N, C-alpha and C positions, 0 to 999 in steps of 0.2 A: 317059372312064375312063383312057385312056393318059395324059392330061394330069395327072390327079390323082396317078397313080403317080410321075410325074417330079418333081412338087413335093415329095412325101414323101421321095424319095431325096435331093433337094437339101438339105432341112431336116436329114436325118440326117447328111449329110456335113458341113454347117456346124457342127453341134453337136459332132461328133468333132474337127474342126479346132480349135474354141474350147477344148475340154477339153485337147487336147495343148499348146496355147499356154500355158494357165494352169499346167499341170503342169510345163512346162519352166522357166517363170519362177521357180516355187517352188524347184525343184532348184538353180537358179543362185544364189539368195540364200542357201541353206544351205551352199554350198561354202565351205571354209576359205580365208581370205586369206593371201597370201604374207607371210612374216615380214620385210617390208622395213623396219619400224621398231618397236622395242620401246618401249612407252609408259611402263611403270612398272617401276623397278628399285630394289632396296634397296641402300643404301650399306653400307660396313663398319660404320658406327656404328648401323645399323638404321633410319636415317631414310629416308623414301621421297622419291625425286627424280622429279618429273613433267616431261613434255614434252621428253625427250631427242631429239636429231636422229636421222635414220636412219643416220648414220655408225656403223660398227662400233666397239665398245669403249665404256667409260664415261668421262664428262668432267663437270666441274662446270658448272652452268648459267651462262650469260652473258647480258648485255643485260637485257631485260625480265624473263627468268626469274630472273636473279641478284637483281634488285631485289625480286622477290616473296619470295625466301628471306631477305632482310635482317631482322634482329630489330628491331622497333620500340622506340625508347628515348626517354625524356624527359631533357633535358640542362639543364645550368646553365652559363652563360658567366661566367667569372671576370673581375673588374676590381677595382682598388684602391679600397677604401671605408674610411670611418671607422666602426669597429665599437664598439658600446657594449652592455654587458650590465647590465641594471638589475634589482634584486631588489625586488619589491613587498612591502611590509609595512604593518602598521597599528599605531597607538599612541595615546597621549594627551598633550595639551599640559600642561606643568607649569611653574610659576614657577621661574626659576633660583635664587631665594632666597625662602624662606618664613619669616616672622618671626611668632612668637606675641606678640600685644599684651596686656600685663598692667600693672595698676597696681602701683606700688612701695610703696603703703601700704594699710592697711585702710580700709574705708569703705563707705558705701552709695551706689550709683550714682544720680546725680541725673538724668543725661540721656545718651543715646547718639545721636551725630550722623551715623550712616551707615546705609545699607542694604546687603544682600549684593550684591556685584558692583560697588559704587561705585568709581570711579577717584579716587584721592586723590593729593595732592602732599606733599612733605616739609614738615612743620610744620603740616599741617591738624589741627584739633582733632577727635579721634575720640570721646572720652567724658569725662564730668565726674563726680567724686564730690561728695557733700555737703560743703561747706567750713566748716560751722559749727564743728566741733571744732578743725580746723586753724587757723581764723582766731582762735579763742580763745587758742590756744597762742602765736600771733604777738603778739596784744595783750598777753598776760601777759609774754612775754619782752621786749617793748618797754618795758613798765612797769618790769620788773625792771632793765633796762639804765639807764633814766632814774634810778632810785633809786641804782644803783651809781655812776653819774656824779656825782650829788649828794654821795654819801659821799666820793668822791675829792676833790671840791672842798673839802669840809669838812676832810678829812684833810690836804690840802696847805696849807690856811690855818693849821691848827693847827701844822703842821710849821714853817711860816714864822715864827710867833710864838715857838716854842720855840728856833729857831735864834738869834733876836735875844736872847732871855733867856740863852742859853748864851754868846753872845759877850760880854755884859756881866757874866757870872758869876752870873747869877740862878738857874741850875739846873745840876745836875751832868750830865756826859756821858751817864750811864746813862739819865737821863730823856729826853734828846734822841734817843738810839738807840731807845727805846721808841716815841716818836712817829713816828720814821722808819719803823719796822716797821708801825705802824698805817696809815700812808699807802701803803706798798707793798701791804699786804693789800687796801686799798680799790681800788687800781688793778687788782690781779689779779681781784677780784670783778667789776669793770667789764668786763674782758676776757672773763671767763667768761660774763657776761650777754650780751655782744655775740655770742659764739659760739652761745649758746643761741638768740638771736634769728635768726641766720642759719639755724640748723637748723630752726626753726619755719617760717621763710619757705620753705625748701626743701621741707619737708613739705607746705606749702600749695600750692606749685607742682606737686607730684606728684599732687595731686588732679585735675589735667588730664592727659589722655592724648593725646599728639600722635603723628602719623605720623613715624617716624624716617627714612623715605624715600618716594619716590613708588611707587605700585603699585595693585593692586586688592585690595579687602577681600573676604575670604571670608565664611563663615557667622558669624552672631552667636552667641556662646556665653554671653551674659549679657544681662539686661534691666534696665531702670530700676527702682529700688527694691530691687534685690538687694544683699545684703551680700557683698563680695568681699575677698579677701586677695591678696597677691602670688603665690599659687599658682594663682589662678583666671584662665583665659584669657578675654579679652573677644572677640577675633577673631583671624584670621590675615591678615597682610599679604603679598601675593605681589608680588614685584618682576617686572614684565613688560617692562621695557626690554630685557631679554634673557631669553628663555624657552628651554626645552629640550623636545624630544619624546622621550618614553620609548617605545621600540619593542621588541616581542617577536620574537625571531628563533628559528624552529623549529630543532631539533637538526640536521637534515640540511643546513642552510644556514650553520651556524656558521663553517665553514672559509672562507667567502667574505667574512667581516667583518673589517675592520681599522680602526685609528685613522686619522682624516684623510680618509676617503672622503666624496665629495660626495653630498648628499642633497637631493632635492626633496620638499617637503611641501605637501599640499593639505588644506583643511578645507571642510566643507559650507557654512559661513557666507559664504565668499567664493569662489564657483565661478569657475573660470578663472584665479584668482590662485595663483601658485606662490611659495612661500617657500623659500629655500635655506639650507643649513647644512652642517656637517660632523660626523662621528662623533667625539666628544671623550671618550667614556667607555664602556668595555665591561666589564660586570660579570664578575667572575671565576668565578661559579658559575651553574649552571642551576637554576632554581627552579620550583616549582609542578607540578601534575599534567600540565600541557600540555608540560612539558619545554622551556621556552623560555629563551633568553638575553636579558637586558635590555641594550639599547644606548641611550645618551643622545646626542641630536643638538642641539647648541647653535644657536640662531637669534636674530639681532638683530631686535628688535620695537619700533622707535622710535615707531611710530604706534599702538601698543597694540591692534593688530587681533587678535592671538592672545591668548586668555584661558585661564587654567588650567581644565582639565576638558574642553576641546574634543576631539572625536574627530578623529584625523588619519590620512591615507593618505600613505605615503611611498614614494619610489623611491630605493633606494641604488645608486649606480654602483659595481658590484663589479669591473668590468674595462673597459678602454677602449684601443683600438688605432687609430692613425692610418695611413691608406693600406695597410690589410691585405688579403691575399687570403683571402676567406671562401667556404666552400662549405656546402651543406646537410649536416647531420650524417648524414642517411639515405644519402648517397652514399659514406660511408666504411664499410669492413669491417675490424674489428679482427682482426689475425692475430698469430701469434707473432713475425713480423718487424716488425710495426708496423701502421699504418693503411694499408690498400690502397684505391686508388681507380682507376676505369677512365676513361681519357681518349680522346676521339674523335680519330682521325688525319685527315689531309686526304683520304685515300681512303675515308673513312667506315667504317673498321675501328677496333676498340678495342684499347688496350694498357693493361696494369695498371702502376701505380706505387706506391711506398711514400712516403707523405707524412709530413712532420714536423709535428706538431700543437702549437700554442702555447696554445690555449684551446678548451675544448669546452663547448657548451651543448646543451640538448635539440633546438633547431632548427638552429643554425648552429655551425660550427667554424672557428676561425682557423688558417690554415696558415702555418707559418714557412718551409718549403721543400718542393720536390717538385712543386708546381703553380704555373703561371705565368699572367700576365695574358693574357686573351683566349682561354684554352683552354676547350673544352667538356668538362664532367665529366658522366658518366652518373649520373643521379639515380634512375631507375626503368626497369626492363625486365621483360618477362614471363617470362624464363628466365635461368638463371645464365650469366654472360658468361665468355668465355675470350679470351686474347690472339689477335688476328687475326680475330675474328669480325666480319662485316659488320653494320652497324646502319643502321636507317632512322630519322632524327631526326623525331619527330612533334611535339615542342614544345621550345622553348628559353626558359628563364627567365633574364632578365638580372639581373646583380648590381647592386643599387641600395642607397642608404642606407636606404630603407624596409624592404626585405626582409632586411636584415642587422642589424636592430636588435631586440634582445630586448625583449619587453614583460613 
C-alpha cells in the first residue's frame, strides 16, 4: 500500500515539472526581440528598402542588395552601318511606247498575220487588205502612162517635121509654135500619168500593214473580211525594248518620292529575278478614289521578259546612308528640346542625351550627332528612367545591316 502511494506522488510531481517546462518555453517565445536591426524602412520617395544592416541610420543598399534594386533594361549597341529605307509599292508593267496600227486606205481585210501577245520585229507583215481594186488602179495608171508616152513620141515627131518645113519656108512661125505647144502638152500629160501611176502603186503598198518597229502586239481590234478605214484600229503595238512600271503611291508616302530614285521590280513570272530602274516621271495630280499618286519607273528590257499588263511589286529606295549610327525608334522620346535617349554608362547607370536626328522610320532612326559608336542605348525598361539610375542589362541587340534595313 505504501509502495503504491509513492508511485502516485512521483507521477504527480513529474506531471507538474513537465507542465512548468512547457509553460516556460511558451513565455520565452512570446517575449519581444531587441531592436538590434530594423528590417523594412520607407525611403523619402516612398519606396521600400529591404535588408538594411543593423548599423544605425539609413543608407542605400550595396553589393548584392544594390544589384537587386537595379532596373532591368534591354539595350541596343550602336555601330556604323549602311542604312537603306525602301518603300514597298505595287503597279503594272506598260510599254514605253504604244502605237495604234491602222491601214492608210480603205479596204476589206484579207488576212491578219498575228495573235495577241506575239513578238514582232520591224518590217514584219501584220495584216493585208484585198488588193483587187488597188491593183486595177495601178494597171489603169500604167496603161495611161504608156498612152501618154506614145503621144509624146508622136508630138515630138510632128514637131521635128514642122521645124524642117519652117526652116525651108514651108510654114509660118505661128504654125510651128502651135505644134510646139502640142508637144509640150503631150509631155505634161505623160508626167501627170507617171505621177498617177506612182500614187496607185503607193496605194497598193498601203494595203499591206507592216510593224513600224519591234514590240509586242496587243489585242486584235478587227478580223478578216471586215471593211476598215484609216480610222479603224487593227491592233496596238507595244515597244518593249524599254518598258515602264506605273506605280500607285498612297497620299501619306508622297513626300518620300523624288525623281531619280532607284527602284527594284519583281514580277510573278520570273520569281527571284530583280529588274532595276529609276523614277523618271511623277504625275502632278492625285487621282482616283484611292487618292494615289502615279509614278513611272523606266526599265530596260532587251530580252523582252517584261510584257505590258504584268503585275509588278516594287521597292523604291527613298533614303540611303553609308556608315550611319542607327538606333531603334522606340528608344527615342520626343521632347521640346529634341529627341531624348538614355545611354548606359560604364558603372551601369543611365544618363539622358539629346540626339540630332537625320532620318526617322517606324522601326529605326538615323542619328547625325549625340550618340557614338559602341554605346549602349536603352530600348526598353519596366519603369521611367532618370539620370543616375542603376540598370541591369538583360539583353543587348547588336547593330547589324540586317536589323537596320527597312523592309
